[in-house]
N, C-alpha and C positions, 0 to 999 in steps of 0.2 A: 482541559476536560472543556465538553462544550462552556460556548457561552451561556450564561441565563436569556430566559424570553426577550424579546426585545418589548419594550415597552408601548403598553395600547396605543399611543396613536401610529408609531414607527411603525407595529406590526401591521395597522390597517390599512394606513398609505401605502407599503412592498404589496400586500396583499390588493388588496385595489389595482396595483401598477400591473400585475401579475394576474391577472385575469382573462380568459380564455388562453393562455399557457397548456402546448400538451403536454408531458411528460412520459418516460416510462422509469416504473421502479427496479431494477435489478441487483443480484446480491452474485458472489465469488464465498464460497464455502462463509458465509450470515454478513461480509462484510459487505454492507449494503448501500444503494446507489443511487438518487433523483439522476434522469438522464434525461438532459433537452437535447434536439434535435436543433439543431442552427447551422444550413448548409452551407451559407454566405457570410455568416458572421452579423446578423442585422439586431440579436438581443443582447440586450445589455443587458449584464445579470452582476447586480452589487455585492455587497455583502451582506445587509438587509434584506435582499433577494434569497440569496443562496439557504439564509440563516431559517429566517419564514418558513424554505421549501424543504428540510431537513430535520427543520423543526419533528420531534416523534408526539407530540402534545398538540402542538395546535396547528402542523403540515403532515406533507406526507412518514416524513422518516428517514432519513439516512446516515450512513457518516461521515458524505459525502456528495458536491454533483460534479456529473459527468458533461461537460460543455460538446457535442458532433458537431464539430465543425472543420469546414476544409481549410488545411496547411496556408495553401495561400490568402486564406481572408485575413489571418493572426501574422503581424510584426515575428514575431518567436519562430509565427511555423513555416514565413516565408525565409530566415536566414538558414533553418533548420532544411529549407527543399533543392538548398542549395547545396549543401553533403549527402542528400539524400534524396533522389527527385524523388524515388518510387510512394514516398511516407505522402500519397493526397491527405489521408484524414489526419487530423491531429486532436487530442485529448488533454483538453483543457477544463481540468480537475481542482474543484476549491473544496476545502476542508469543511465538516459544516458548522465551524465558524466562520467562513466569507473570507478564508485567508485563503492565496493562490499555494497549492502546492507545486510541486515540483513530480511528482510521479507517485505510484501507487501499482503495482503490483496487482494486486487482484483486480483492480478496475480496466488494466489494462484490458484482463479473458474478459469481465461486461462488455467494456467496450467494444474489442473486436468482434464479441459474440451477436450484439444488437448490429454491428455494419452488417453481419455476412446473412442476420434473419432478415432485416429492414431490405437484401437482394443492392447493399449499398457497396460490399463486394462478395465477390466469384472466389470463394476457402471450402474445396472439398477435403473431405478426410485426409493429414499429409501433406495437404498445400497451404502456405507460408503465404502470408505480408505484408507491410511495414507501416507501423504508424511513428508520427510524433509525438511525441511528449515534452516538455519544460524537461525534461532530463537527458535528453536526443533521442537518436530514430531508436525504436524495438523493432523483431524479426520479431511476429508471433505465429508461431504452426497449430493449424490443429490435430489433434489427435480421436484417437475413438472413444475418451473418457472426456474433453473439453479443449483444453489448449496450452501448448508450451511455449512460452517467451525469453526471448535470450533476452536478460534484463543487463546484459553490460556485464564493464568487470566491477569488479567490488575492492575495497581499497582500505586499509587504517586508516582513519582522523586522522590520525595520530602515531605513524606508524613508527619513531623510533622508539618512543615511549612504552607503544604497544607490544613491541619485540621486547623490552626490556624485564621489562614489569611482569606481563601477560593481560594486565592492567594500565587503566591512562582514568577512571576516577570512581567516585564512589556514589552508590544510590544509597537513599535509605525512599521505602517508601511505607505507606498504614499498612500496617500489619506485622511489619518487621520492627524487633525489636532495637537492631545497631542499621548502619550500615555498611551496605556487603559492594565490595569490586565489580568492576566495571567494566570491558573491552569500548571502546567506538569504533563503528565499523559507517563504512556509507555505501548507500547501493543507489547515490545519486542525489539521494537527501539524508539526515541524521539519523544514529542509529546507536543505544546506549541500552544495550543486554548485559545483563544479569544473572550467576549461575543459582540457582537453590539446593536446597542438600536432600529434598523431597517432596511427595507432593501436597501434604498437607498445606508444607510454607508456600507454595503456589495458590492453592485452594482457599487460604486465609486472607490473601492479599484483596485492599481494598482499591483499586484501581477506578475508583470514581473522582479518584485525592493527584491530582497529579506528583508526581513522583520528585521527592528532592536527589538533583541529578547536581553532583561537585568535583569540578568548576562547572558552574552550569555554562554549557553552551551559547554562543553568543546570540542564536536563532532557534534556540530552541530543539528539542531532540525526541522521536519516539524511544521509548524504553522498551524490550522483551524482557520476559523474567522464563528464566529456562528450565527445565528438571532434564538433564537427560536419562536417556533408559539405559535398566541398569537386565543383560548384558549393554552397551552403546551400540555395539554392530553385532546385526547378523545375515548371516550371510550377504556380508559384500556394502549392508546400507546401515544407515545409520539412524538413529531415531531419539526424538525429543516432546517434551510437550514445554508449550509455552502458553503463551498470555502477552497483553501487549495495550500498554495505553498511550493511543495516538497523539500528537503531539498537534494541536486543532482540536478536536475528536473528544478524548476520552477510551475507555476501552471500547477496543469492539470486539466483536467473534474470533476478526484474524485479519492479519499486514501481509499483503505476498513481498513485498521490502521486508518488512521485517524478520517473516521467517527465515532469506534471504542470508541478513542478517545474523539474524538466532544461528543459522546454519554453518556463517563462517565465523562465529565465535568459537561453539563449540568446539568445532573440526581443529580451530587452533589451540585450544589447551588441551584438545587427545593427543596432537601432536604425531603423532606414527599408528594409536593404538587408531587416527579417527577414517574415514572417510572420505571421498568423493559423491555417492551417493546418499540422501537423506529423507527423510518422512519426517513433516514437522509436522505435530497434530496438535489442532488449534481449537478452542470452541465450539466453533461454526464445521469444523472436520477436519482436512487433513490432506495438504499439501507435497508434491514433490521439490528436493532441491537438487541438481547437481549444478558441479562445477568442472568445468569441460575451461580445455584451448579457445581462445578469442581469435579471430581469422584477422586483429590488431596485435599477437601479440601478448596481451593481458590475458588474467585466466576470466573467463564470464561465468555468470550463472543463471543458469537455465532455469523457471521457476515454470509447473504443471499443477491444473488443476484445474475445475468444474465450472463453468458459469450459466446462472441461470435469468429469464428477464421472468417478470414474478407476474406485473400485470403496466396494463396503459392507462391512462387519464385526461383529466385537463382540468385546473383551474377554474372554478365560479365566478 
């Protein structure tokens, strides 16, 4: 869950340090972000700064913060450029509590939409651009209704245990009477997926509280609760509903990597009854997930959906 407000003295100090900072507010299916353009990497954003900017009561409000910076200006970006020289731009992503995150699928769409709208990249419909993230380079293609991202390969966090038992942990959330079996998936960041039997269970969860995951992942995890559609697959496309508690944030309206992880888990549970194409319904809308052969021989996940820039502003 997002950390409480800073104490008044730290809040005031951080606000003064941010005076004059220009920003943009954007979202992808309700997963919202504060974007700060910092092409040369001159702006130092501390955890306190991020918490002030993303605070929904005392700041702008957002699930996270995205710093728009050239890859060459960051150590992680320079390392990435050696393998992906086309990744000129780096998505420096922070969770709402100020912690650094590896990846955010909805954030990537919003980040690329910002680059395109501001003329920092030329990206016509059907065109593609490569950007850097802490989970590696990602290729994003512009579509008629948004953006599609090759999220890279997915994997089980504990493959041997997952294949043996189809579950590797137990999760208890507020609103559930008993712990439920879960499957842990990596999308460059950690996810724990829990299947529920019906919509009523999903709607009754209180995800303002952090779900208890046993065994507890060493660096935390995003937790997705899903209800597969009935029938699961129609005309070759699977469908499921999802709610998510994001590590370092709390419940969000959508989570791109979480949607990919949820589809991967449901597909694994479904076996031959599953599909390689999915629609994942989230509180903020719907995203598409497709499993495709990757150029590295591994199975990749492609995430698609809309992105919007809502407004620009400047800190007082």
